[in-house]
Structure formats: structure tokens, C-alpha cells
LUMDOVEX-901879 format. One line per field, with one value per atom (N, C-alpha, C, O): residue number from 1; x, y, z; residue in three letters; atom name. Coordinates in nm, 2 decimals, always signed. Atoms other than C-alpha are relative to their C-alpha. Example, Ala and Ser with C-alpha at 12.3 -4.5 7.8 and 13.67 -1.06 7.14 Angstrom:
2
pavex 1 | 1 | 1 | 1 | 2 | 2 | 2 | 2 $
X +0.09 | +1.23 | +0.09 | +0.19 | -0.09 | +1.37 | -0.08 | -0.03 $
Y -0.12 | -0.45 | +0.12 | +0.12 | -0.11 | -0.11 | +0.11 | +0.22 $
Z +0.00 | +0.78 | +0.00 | +0.07 | +0.00 | +0.71 | +0.08 | +0.09 $
dovo ALA | ALA | ALA | ALA | SER | SER | SER | SER $
fiba N | CA | C | O | N | CA | C | O $
END
This chain:
101
pavex 1 | 1 | 1 | 1 | 2 | 2 | 2 | 2 | 3 | 3 | 3 | 3 | 4 | 4 | 4 | 4 | 5 | 5 | 5 | 5 | 6 | 6 | 6 | 6 | 7 | 7 | 7 | 7 | 8 | 8 | 8 | 8 | 9 | 9 | 9 | 9 | 10 | 10 | 10 | 10 | 11 | 11 | 11 | 11 | 12 | 12 | 12 | 12 | 13 | 13 | 13 | 13 | 14 | 14 | 14 | 14 | 15 | 15 | 15 | 15 | 16 | 16 | 16 | 16 | 17 | 17 | 17 | 17 | 18 | 18 | 18 | 18 | 19 | 19 | 19 | 19 | 20 | 20 | 20 | 20 | 21 | 21 | 21 | 21 | 22 | 22 | 22 | 22 | 23 | 23 | 23 | 23 | 24 | 24 | 24 | 24 | 25 | 25 | 25 | 25 | 26 | 26 | 26 | 26 | 27 | 27 | 27 | 27 | 28 | 28 | 28 | 28 | 29 | 29 | 29 | 29 | 30 | 30 | 30 | 30 | 31 | 31 | 31 | 31 | 32 | 32 | 32 | 32 | 33 | 33 | 33 | 33 | 34 | 34 | 34 | 34 | 35 | 35 | 35 | 35 | 36 | 36 | 36 | 36 | 37 | 37 | 37 | 37 | 38 | 38 | 38 | 38 | 39 | 39 | 39 | 39 | 40 | 40 | 40 | 40 | 41 | 41 | 41 | 41 | 42 | 42 | 42 | 42 | 43 | 43 | 43 | 43 | 44 | 44 | 44 | 44 | 45 | 45 | 45 | 45 | 46 | 46 | 46 | 46 | 47 | 47 | 47 | 47 | 48 | 48 | 48 | 48 | 49 | 49 | 49 | 49 | 50 | 50 | 50 | 50 | 51 | 51 | 51 | 51 | 52 | 52 | 52 | 52 | 53 | 53 | 53 | 53 | 54 | 54 | 54 | 54 | 55 | 55 | 55 | 55 | 56 | 56 | 56 | 56 | 57 | 57 | 57 | 57 | 58 | 58 | 58 | 58 | 59 | 59 | 59 | 59 | 60 | 60 | 60 | 60 | 61 | 61 | 61 | 61 | 62 | 62 | 62 | 62 | 63 | 63 | 63 | 63 | 64 | 64 | 64 | 64 | 65 | 65 | 65 | 65 | 66 | 66 | 66 | 66 | 67 | 67 | 67 | 67 | 68 | 68 | 68 | 68 | 69 | 69 | 69 | 69 | 70 | 70 | 70 | 70 | 71 | 71 | 71 | 71 | 72 | 72 | 72 | 72 | 73 | 73 | 73 | 73 | 74 | 74 | 74 | 74 | 75 | 75 | 75 | 75 | 76 | 76 | 76 | 76 | 77 | 77 | 77 | 77 | 78 | 78 | 78 | 78 | 79 | 79 | 79 | 79 | 80 | 80 | 80 | 80 | 81 | 81 | 81 | 81 | 82 | 82 | 82 | 82 | 83 | 83 | 83 | 83 | 84 | 84 | 84 | 84 | 85 | 85 | 85 | 85 | 86 | 86 | 86 | 86 | 87 | 87 | 87 | 87 | 88 | 88 | 88 | 88 | 89 | 89 | 89 | 89 | 90 | 90 | 90 | 90 | 91 | 91 | 91 | 91 | 92 | 92 | 92 | 92 | 93 | 93 | 93 | 93 | 94 | 94 | 94 | 94 | 95 | 95 | 95 | 95 | 96 | 96 | 96 | 96 | 97 | 97 | 97 | 97 | 98 | 98 | 98 | 98 | 99 | 99 | 99 | 99 | 100 | 100 | 100 | 100 | 101 | 101 | 101 | 101 $
X -0.09 | -1.68 | -0.01 | +0.00 | +0.02 | -1.73 | -0.12 | -0.13 | +0.12 | -2.08 | +0.01 | -0.04 | -0.02 | -1.97 | +0.08 | +0.05 | -0.09 | -1.70 | -0.05 | +0.03 | +0.05 | -1.92 | +0.00 | -0.03 | +0.00 | -1.89 | -0.14 | -0.16 | +0.14 | -2.28 | -0.04 | -0.12 | +0.04 | -2.30 | +0.05 | -0.01 | -0.06 | -2.07 | -0.05 | -0.08 | +0.03 | -2.17 | -0.14 | -0.18 | +0.12 | -2.51 | +0.00 | +0.11 | +0.01 | -2.62 | +0.01 | -0.04 | -0.01 | -2.53 | -0.13 | -0.21 | +0.12 | -2.80 | -0.03 | -0.14 | +0.02 | -2.74 | -0.04 | -0.13 | +0.04 | -2.77 | -0.14 | -0.22 | +0.13 | -3.09 | -0.09 | -0.19 | +0.08 | -3.23 | -0.01 | -0.12 | +0.01 | -3.14 | -0.08 | -0.16 | +0.09 | -3.31 | -0.14 | -0.23 | +0.15 | -3.62 | -0.05 | -0.16 | +0.03 | -3.62 | -0.04 | -0.13 | +0.02 | -3.59 | -0.13 | -0.20 | +0.13 | -3.87 | -0.12 | -0.22 | +0.11 | -4.09 | -0.03 | -0.15 | +0.01 | -4.03 | -0.07 | -0.16 | +0.06 | -4.11 | -0.15 | -0.24 | +0.14 | -4.43 | -0.08 | -0.20 | +0.07 | -4.54 | -0.02 | -0.13 | +0.02 | -4.48 | -0.10 | -0.17 | +0.09 | -4.67 | -0.15 | -0.24 | +0.13 | -4.96 | -0.05 | -0.17 | +0.04 | -4.96 | -0.04 | -0.15 | +0.04 | -4.96 | -0.14 | -0.23 | +0.13 | -5.26 | -0.11 | -0.21 | +0.10 | -5.45 | -0.02 | -0.14 | +0.01 | -5.38 | -0.09 | -0.18 | +0.07 | -5.50 | -0.16 | -0.25 | +0.15 | -5.82 | -0.07 | -0.18 | +0.06 | -5.89 | -0.03 | -0.14 | +0.01 | -5.84 | -0.12 | -0.19 | +0.12 | -6.09 | -0.12 | -0.12 | +0.12 | -6.42 | -0.12 | -0.21 | +0.12 | -6.65 | -0.11 | -0.09 | +0.11 | -6.99 | -0.03 | +0.03 | +0.04 | -7.14 | -0.07 | -0.05 | +0.06 | -7.35 | +0.09 | +0.08 | -0.11 | -7.05 | +0.08 | +0.12 | -0.07 | -6.86 | -0.08 | -0.02 | +0.08 | -7.15 | -0.01 | -0.01 | +0.00 | -7.18 | +0.13 | +0.14 | -0.13 | -6.81 | +0.02 | +0.06 | +0.00 | -6.83 | -0.08 | -0.04 | +0.09 | -7.12 | +0.06 | +0.06 | -0.06 | -6.93 | +0.12 | +0.13 | -0.11 | -6.63 | -0.04 | +0.02 | +0.06 | -6.84 | -0.05 | -0.02 | +0.06 | -7.01 | +0.12 | +0.12 | -0.11 | -6.68 | +0.07 | +0.10 | -0.07 | -6.52 | -0.09 | -0.04 | +0.09 | -6.84 | +0.01 | +0.02 | -0.01 | -6.82 | +0.13 | +0.14 | -0.14 | -6.44 | +0.01 | +0.09 | -0.02 | -6.47 | -0.10 | -0.10 | +0.11 | -6.77 | +0.06 | +0.02 | -0.06 | -6.54 | +0.07 | +0.06 | -0.07 | -6.34 | -0.10 | -0.08 | +0.11 | -6.66 | -0.05 | -0.06 | +0.05 | -6.79 | +0.10 | +0.06 | -0.10 | -6.45 | +0.00 | +0.00 | +0.01 | -6.47 | -0.12 | -0.11 | +0.13 | -6.83 | +0.02 | -0.03 | -0.03 | -6.72 | +0.08 | +0.06 | -0.09 | -6.44 | -0.07 | -0.05 | +0.07 | -6.65 | -0.10 | -0.11 | +0.09 | -6.91 | +0.08 | +0.04 | -0.09 | -6.63 | +0.05 | +0.05 | -0.04 | -6.50 | -0.10 | -0.08 | +0.11 | -6.84 | -0.03 | -0.05 | +0.02 | -6.88 | +0.11 | +0.08 | -0.10 | -6.54 | -0.02 | +0.00 | +0.03 | -6.62 | -0.11 | -0.09 | +0.11 | -6.95 | +0.05 | +0.02 | -0.05 | -6.77 | +0.09 | +0.08 | -0.09 | -6.51 | -0.09 | -0.06 | +0.09 | -6.79 | -0.07 | -0.09 | +0.07 | -6.97 | +0.09 | +0.06 | -0.10 | -6.66 | +0.04 | +0.06 | -0.04 | -6.57 | -0.11 | -0.08 | +0.12 | -6.92 | +0.00 | -0.02 | -0.01 | -6.89 | +0.10 | +0.07 | -0.10 | -6.57 | -0.03 | +0.02 | +0.04 | -6.71 | -0.10 | -0.11 | +0.09 | -6.97 | +0.07 | +0.02 | -0.09 | -6.68 | -0.06 | -0.10 | +0.06 | -6.81 | +0.09 | +0.21 | -0.08 | -6.70 | +0.06 | +0.02 | -0.06 | -6.49 | -0.10 | -0.08 | +0.11 | -6.80 | -0.09 | -0.17 | +0.11 | -7.00 | +0.07 | +0.00 $
Y +0.05 | -4.43 | +0.07 | +0.00 | -0.07 | -4.16 | -0.04 | -0.05 | +0.05 | -4.28 | -0.13 | -0.15 | +0.13 | -4.63 | +0.00 | -0.06 | -0.02 | -4.52 | +0.10 | +0.15 | -0.11 | -4.27 | -0.05 | -0.17 | +0.03 | -4.27 | -0.02 | -0.10 | +0.01 | -4.24 | -0.15 | -0.19 | +0.15 | -4.61 | -0.08 | -0.17 | +0.07 | -4.72 | +0.03 | -0.05 | -0.03 | -4.52 | +0.07 | +0.13 | -0.06 | -4.38 | +0.15 | +0.20 | -0.14 | -4.02 | +0.08 | +0.03 | -0.07 | -3.76 | +0.07 | +0.09 | -0.05 | -3.62 | +0.14 | +0.18 | -0.14 | -3.26 | -0.01 | +0.06 | +0.01 | -3.36 | -0.05 | +0.00 | +0.04 | -3.54 | +0.12 | +0.14 | -0.12 | -3.24 | +0.11 | +0.17 | -0.11 | -3.00 | -0.05 | +0.03 | +0.05 | -3.23 | +0.01 | +0.04 | -0.01 | -3.25 | +0.14 | +0.17 | -0.14 | -2.87 | +0.05 | +0.12 | -0.03 | -2.83 | -0.06 | +0.00 | +0.07 | -3.08 | +0.08 | +0.10 | -0.07 | -2.90 | +0.13 | +0.17 | -0.12 | -2.57 | -0.02 | +0.05 | +0.02 | -2.72 | -0.04 | -0.01 | +0.04 | -2.88 | +0.13 | +0.13 | -0.12 | -2.54 | +0.08 | +0.13 | -0.08 | -2.37 | -0.06 | +0.01 | +0.07 | -2.64 | +0.02 | +0.04 | -0.02 | -2.60 | +0.15 | +0.16 | -0.14 | -2.22 | +0.01 | +0.06 | +0.00 | -2.27 | -0.07 | -0.02 | +0.06 | -2.52 | +0.09 | +0.10 | -0.09 | -2.27 | +0.11 | +0.16 | -0.12 | -1.99 | -0.06 | +0.01 | +0.06 | -2.22 | -0.03 | -0.01 | +0.02 | -2.31 | +0.13 | +0.13 | -0.13 | -1.95 | +0.05 | +0.11 | -0.04 | -1.88 | -0.07 | -0.01 | +0.08 | -2.16 | +0.02 | -0.02 | -0.03 | -2.04 | -0.07 | +0.00 | +0.08 | -2.32 | -0.01 | -0.04 | +0.01 | -2.32 | -0.16 | -0.24 | +0.14 | -2.65 | -0.06 | -0.18 | +0.06 | -2.69 | -0.02 | -0.11 | +0.02 | -2.64 | -0.13 | -0.20 | +0.12 | -2.90 | -0.13 | -0.23 | +0.12 | -3.15 | -0.02 | -0.14 | +0.02 | -3.09 | -0.06 | -0.15 | +0.05 | -3.14 | -0.15 | -0.23 | +0.14 | -3.47 | -0.08 | -0.19 | +0.07 | -3.58 | -0.03 | -0.14 | +0.03 | -3.53 | -0.10 | -0.18 | +0.09 | -3.71 | -0.14 | -0.24 | +0.14 | -4.01 | -0.05 | -0.16 | +0.05 | -4.03 | -0.03 | -0.13 | +0.03 | -4.01 | -0.13 | -0.22 | +0.14 | -4.30 | -0.11 | -0.22 | +0.11 | -4.50 | -0.04 | -0.16 | +0.04 | -4.49 | -0.05 | -0.14 | +0.05 | -4.53 | -0.15 | -0.23 | +0.13 | -4.85 | -0.10 | -0.21 | +0.09 | -5.00 | -0.13 | -0.24 | +0.12 | -5.23 | -0.09 | -0.21 | +0.08 | -5.33 | -0.09 | -0.20 | +0.08 | -5.43 | -0.11 | -0.22 | +0.10 | -5.62 | -0.12 | -0.23 | +0.10 | -5.81 | -0.08 | -0.20 | +0.08 | -5.90 | -0.08 | -0.19 | +0.08 | -6.01 | -0.13 | -0.23 | +0.11 | -6.24 | -0.10 | -0.22 | +0.09 | -6.39 | -0.07 | -0.19 | +0.06 | -6.44 | -0.11 | -0.21 | +0.11 | -6.63 | -0.13 | -0.24 | +0.11 | -6.84 | -0.08 | -0.21 | +0.07 | -6.92 | -0.09 | -0.21 | +0.08 | -7.03 | -0.12 | -0.23 | +0.11 | -7.25 | -0.10 | -0.22 | +0.09 | -7.40 | -0.08 | -0.20 | +0.07 | -7.48 | -0.10 | -0.21 | +0.09 | -7.63 | -0.13 | -0.24 | +0.11 | -7.85 | -0.09 | -0.21 | +0.08 | -7.96 | -0.08 | -0.20 | +0.07 | -8.05 | -0.11 | -0.22 | +0.11 | -8.26 | -0.11 | -0.23 | +0.10 | -8.44 | -0.08 | -0.20 | +0.06 | -8.51 | -0.09 | -0.20 | +0.09 | -8.65 | -0.12 | -0.23 | +0.12 | -8.87 | -0.09 | -0.21 | +0.09 | -9.02 | -0.06 | -0.17 | +0.05 | -9.07 | -0.12 | -0.20 | +0.10 | -9.29 | -0.13 | -0.24 | +0.11 | -9.52 | -0.07 | -0.19 | +0.06 | -9.59 | -0.11 | -0.11 | +0.11 | -9.90 | +0.05 | +0.16 | -0.04 | -9.89 | +0.02 | +0.11 | +0.00 | -9.95 | +0.12 | +0.15 | -0.11 | -9.66 | +0.14 | +0.24 $
Z -0.10 | +9.11 | +0.14 | +0.24 | -0.13 | +9.37 | +0.08 | +0.20 | -0.06 | +9.43 | +0.08 | +0.19 | -0.06 | +9.50 | +0.13 | +0.23 | -0.11 | +9.74 | +0.10 | +0.18 | -0.09 | +9.92 | +0.15 | +0.17 | -0.14 | +10.30 | +0.05 | +0.14 | -0.04 | +10.31 | -0.01 | +0.07 | +0.02 | +10.19 | +0.12 | +0.17 | -0.12 | +10.47 | +0.13 | +0.22 | -0.13 | +10.76 | +0.01 | +0.12 | +0.00 | +10.67 | -0.02 | -0.03 | +0.02 | +10.61 | +0.14 | +0.24 | -0.12 | +10.87 | +0.03 | -0.05 | -0.06 | +11.09 | -0.06 | -0.09 | +0.04 | +10.97 | -0.15 | -0.19 | +0.14 | +10.60 | -0.01 | -0.10 | +0.00 | +10.68 | +0.03 | -0.04 | -0.05 | +10.86 | -0.10 | -0.12 | +0.10 | +10.58 | -0.11 | -0.17 | +0.11 | +10.32 | +0.05 | -0.03 | -0.06 | +10.55 | -0.01 | -0.06 | +0.01 | +10.57 | -0.15 | -0.17 | +0.13 | +10.20 | -0.06 | -0.14 | +0.05 | +10.14 | +0.06 | -0.01 | -0.08 | +10.39 | -0.07 | -0.09 | +0.07 | +10.21 | -0.14 | -0.18 | +0.13 | +9.87 | +0.02 | -0.06 | -0.03 | +10.02 | +0.04 | -0.01 | -0.04 | +10.17 | -0.13 | -0.15 | +0.12 | +9.83 | -0.10 | -0.17 | +0.08 | +9.65 | +0.05 | -0.03 | -0.05 | +9.89 | -0.02 | -0.04 | +0.03 | +9.84 | -0.15 | -0.18 | +0.14 | +9.46 | -0.03 | -0.10 | +0.02 | +9.48 | +0.05 | -0.01 | -0.06 | +9.70 | -0.10 | -0.12 | +0.10 | +9.44 | -0.12 | -0.17 | +0.12 | +9.15 | +0.04 | -0.05 | -0.04 | +9.35 | +0.00 | -0.05 | +0.00 | +9.41 | -0.14 | -0.16 | +0.13 | +9.03 | -0.06 | -0.14 | +0.07 | +8.93 | +0.09 | +0.20 | -0.07 | +9.02 | -0.07 | -0.13 | +0.06 | +8.89 | +0.10 | +0.22 | -0.09 | +9.03 | +0.02 | -0.05 | -0.02 | +9.16 | -0.13 | -0.16 | +0.12 | +8.84 | -0.10 | -0.18 | +0.10 | +8.62 | +0.03 | -0.06 | -0.05 | +8.82 | -0.03 | -0.08 | +0.02 | +8.80 | -0.16 | -0.20 | +0.14 | +8.42 | -0.05 | -0.13 | +0.04 | +8.38 | +0.04 | -0.04 | -0.05 | +8.59 | -0.09 | -0.12 | +0.08 | +8.38 | -0.14 | -0.19 | +0.13 | +8.06 | +0.01 | -0.08 | -0.02 | +8.19 | +0.02 | -0.03 | -0.03 | +8.31 | -0.13 | -0.16 | +0.12 | +7.97 | -0.10 | -0.17 | +0.08 | +7.79 | +0.04 | -0.04 | -0.05 | +8.01 | -0.03 | -0.07 | +0.02 | +7.97 | -0.16 | -0.19 | +0.16 | +7.58 | -0.03 | -0.11 | +0.02 | +7.59 | +0.05 | -0.02 | -0.06 | +7.80 | -0.05 | +0.00 | +0.05 | +7.61 | -0.06 | -0.03 | +0.06 | +7.40 | +0.10 | +0.09 | -0.11 | +7.70 | +0.08 | +0.11 | -0.05 | +7.88 | -0.08 | -0.03 | +0.09 | +7.59 | -0.01 | -0.01 | +0.01 | +7.56 | +0.13 | +0.13 | -0.13 | +7.94 | +0.01 | +0.05 | +0.00 | +7.90 | -0.09 | -0.05 | +0.09 | +7.61 | +0.06 | +0.05 | -0.07 | +7.81 | +0.11 | +0.13 | -0.12 | +8.11 | -0.05 | +0.01 | +0.06 | +7.89 | -0.04 | -0.01 | +0.03 | +7.75 | +0.11 | +0.10 | -0.12 | +8.09 | +0.05 | +0.09 | -0.06 | +8.20 | -0.09 | -0.03 | +0.09 | +7.90 | +0.02 | +0.04 | -0.02 | +7.95 | +0.13 | +0.14 | -0.13 | +8.32 | -0.01 | +0.04 | +0.01 | +8.23 | -0.09 | -0.05 | +0.09 | +7.95 | +0.08 | +0.07 | -0.09 | +8.21 | +0.10 | +0.12 | -0.10 | +8.46 | -0.08 | -0.02 | +0.07 | +8.19 | -0.03 | +0.00 | +0.03 | +8.08 | +0.13 | +0.12 | -0.12 | +8.44 | +0.05 | +0.09 | -0.03 | +8.51 | -0.08 | -0.03 | +0.09 | +8.20 | +0.04 | +0.05 | -0.04 | +8.31 | +0.14 | +0.16 | -0.13 | +8.66 | -0.01 | +0.07 | +0.03 | +8.51 | -0.05 | -0.05 | +0.04 | +8.39 | -0.11 | -0.10 | +0.13 | +8.03 | -0.04 | -0.01 | +0.06 | +7.86 | -0.14 | -0.19 | +0.13 | +7.54 | -0.11 | -0.19 | +0.11 | +7.32 | +0.03 | -0.07 | -0.02 | +7.47 | -0.05 | -0.04 $
dovo MET | MET | MET | MET | ALA | ALA | ALA | ALA | LEU | LEU | LEU | LEU | ILE | ILE | ILE | ILE | ASN | ASN | ASN | ASN | SER | SER | SER | SER | MET | MET | MET | MET | CYS | CYS | CYS | CYS | TYR | TYR | TYR | TYR | SER | SER | SER | SER | TYR | TYR | TYR | TYR | GLY | GLY | GLY | GLY | ARG | ARG | ARG | ARG | SER | SER | SER | SER | LYS | LYS | LYS | LYS | ILE | ILE | ILE | ILE | LEU | LEU | LEU | LEU | ILE | ILE | ILE | ILE | GLU | GLU | GLU | GLU | GLN | GLN | GLN | GLN | ARG | ARG | ARG | ARG | HIS | HIS | HIS | HIS | LYS | LYS | LYS | LYS | SER | SER | SER | SER | PHE | PHE | PHE | PHE | MET | MET | MET | MET | LYS | LYS | LYS | LYS | LYS | LYS | LYS | LYS | LEU | LEU | LEU | LEU | GLN | GLN | GLN | GLN | GLN | GLN | GLN | GLN | LEU | LEU | LEU | LEU | GLN | GLN | GLN | GLN | ILE | ILE | ILE | ILE | ASN | ASN | ASN | ASN | ILE | ILE | ILE | ILE | ASP | ASP | ASP | ASP | GLU | GLU | GLU | GLU | HIS | HIS | HIS | HIS | ILE | ILE | ILE | ILE | LYS | LYS | LYS | LYS | GLN | GLN | GLN | GLN | ILE | ILE | ILE | ILE | SER | SER | SER | SER | LEU | LEU | LEU | LEU | SER | SER | SER | SER | ALA | ALA | ALA | ALA | THR | THR | THR | THR | ASP | ASP | ASP | ASP | MET | MET | MET | MET | ASN | ASN | ASN | ASN | ASN | ASN | ASN | ASN | LEU | LEU | LEU | LEU | MET | MET | MET | MET | THR | THR | THR | THR | ILE | ILE | ILE | ILE | ILE | ILE | ILE | ILE | ASP | ASP | ASP | ASP | ASP | ASP | ASP | ASP | PHE | PHE | PHE | PHE | LEU | LEU | LEU | LEU | TYR | TYR | TYR | TYR | ARG | ARG | ARG | ARG | ASP | ASP | ASP | ASP | HIS | HIS | HIS | HIS | TYR | TYR | TYR | TYR | GLU | GLU | GLU | GLU | LEU | LEU | LEU | LEU | ARG | ARG | ARG | ARG | MET | MET | MET | MET | GLU | GLU | GLU | GLU | LEU | LEU | LEU | LEU | GLU | GLU | GLU | GLU | ARG | ARG | ARG | ARG | ARG | ARG | ARG | ARG | ARG | ARG | ARG | ARG | ALA | ALA | ALA | ALA | ILE | ILE | ILE | ILE | LEU | LEU | LEU | LEU | LYS | LYS | LYS | LYS | PHE | PHE | PHE | PHE | ASP | ASP | ASP | ASP | ALA | ALA | ALA | ALA | LYS | LYS | LYS | LYS | ASP | ASP | ASP | ASP | HIS | HIS | HIS | HIS | GLN | GLN | GLN | GLN | LEU | LEU | LEU | LEU | VAL | VAL | VAL | VAL | HIS | HIS | HIS | HIS | THR | THR | THR | THR | PHE | PHE | PHE | PHE | TYR | TYR | TYR | TYR | ASN | ASN | ASN | ASN | LEU | LEU | LEU | LEU | LYS | LYS | LYS | LYS | PRO | PRO | PRO | PRO | ARG | ARG | ARG | ARG | GLN | GLN | GLN | GLN | THR | THR | THR | THR | GLU | GLU | GLU | GLU $
fiba N | CA | C | O | N | CA | C | O | N | CA | C | O | N | CA | C | O | N | CA | C | O | N | CA | C | O | N | CA | C | O | N | CA | C | O | N | CA | C | O | N | CA | C | O | N | CA | C | O | N | CA | C | O | N | CA | C | O | N | CA | C | O | N | CA | C | O | N | CA | C | O | N | CA | C | O | N | CA | C | O | N | CA | C | O | N | CA | C | O | N | CA | C | O | N | CA | C | O | N | CA | C | O | N | CA | C | O | N | CA | C | O | N | CA | C | O | N | CA | C | O | N | CA | C | O | N | CA | C | O | N | CA | C | O | N | CA | C | O | N | CA | C | O | N | CA | C | O | N | CA | C | O | N | CA | C | O | N | CA | C | O | N | CA | C | O | N | CA | C | O | N | CA | C | O | N | CA | C | O | N | CA | C | O | N | CA | C | O | N | CA | C | O | N | CA | C | O | N | CA | C | O | N | CA | C | O | N | CA | C | O | N | CA | C | O | N | CA | C | O | N | CA | C | O | N | CA | C | O | N | CA | C | O | N | CA | C | O | N | CA | C | O | N | CA | C | O | N | CA | C | O | N | CA | C | O | N | CA | C | O | N | CA | C | O | N | CA | C | O | N | CA | C | O | N | CA | C | O | N | CA | C | O | N | CA | C | O | N | CA | C | O | N | CA | C | O | N | CA | C | O | N | CA | C | O | N | CA | C | O | N | CA | C | O | N | CA | C | O | N | CA | C | O | N | CA | C | O | N | CA | C | O | N | CA | C | O | N | CA | C | O | N | CA | C | O | N | CA | C | O | N | CA | C | O | N | CA | C | O | N | CA | C | O | N | CA | C | O | N | CA | C | O | N | CA | C | O | N | CA | C | O | N | CA | C | O | N | CA | C | O | N | CA | C | O | N | CA | C | O | N | CA | C | O | N | CA | C | O | N | CA | C | O | N | CA | C | O | N | CA | C | O | N | CA | C | O | N | CA | C | O | N | CA | C | O | N | CA | C | O | N | CA | C | O | N | CA | C | O | N | CA | C | O $
END
């Protein structure tokens, strides 16, 4: 109930409150950047290790998505066949066949 009747909904947030929130977010952002820098320093992977790791990840994803690619290829082929069938039926009716044909 207090949230619904809040003055912030009626008159907007005060400038001081917005500035305080902005400062707190900036402090959190700086702390996160420091943490990221520390983790990067701790991880000392060489370029070859990184390339090997990327190759392993790519191979894993390729194998994992094989079934998905096969299903998409199957659906693509079915769609092409359906389009061709539609085109043939349309061409047939454009010939205006008689009832006996």
C-alpha cells in the first residue's frame, strides 16, 4: 500500500536521491572493474592455451548443434518441395483443365 501511495509516483524522484543512486552504482561499477582486473591477472593463459580452449569449445558446439542443423536442413528441403508442389498446382489450374482431364 505504501508503494502505491508513494510520493515518487506522483512527483518523480528527488534529484538528491537520483544522485545518491548514481554514486552508489558508480562505486559498484568501479569495484566490479577492479575485481575483473584481478581475475584477469590471476588467469595467465598463454595464447596457445587460449587457442586450444577455443578449438575445444568450437568442436563441442559443432557436435552439439549437429542434430539441430540436420533438422533445419530437413525442414528447408520440405519447404522447397512444398513451394514446388504449390507452383505446379498453380500452373496446372492456370491451364484451365476441363472436368474430364
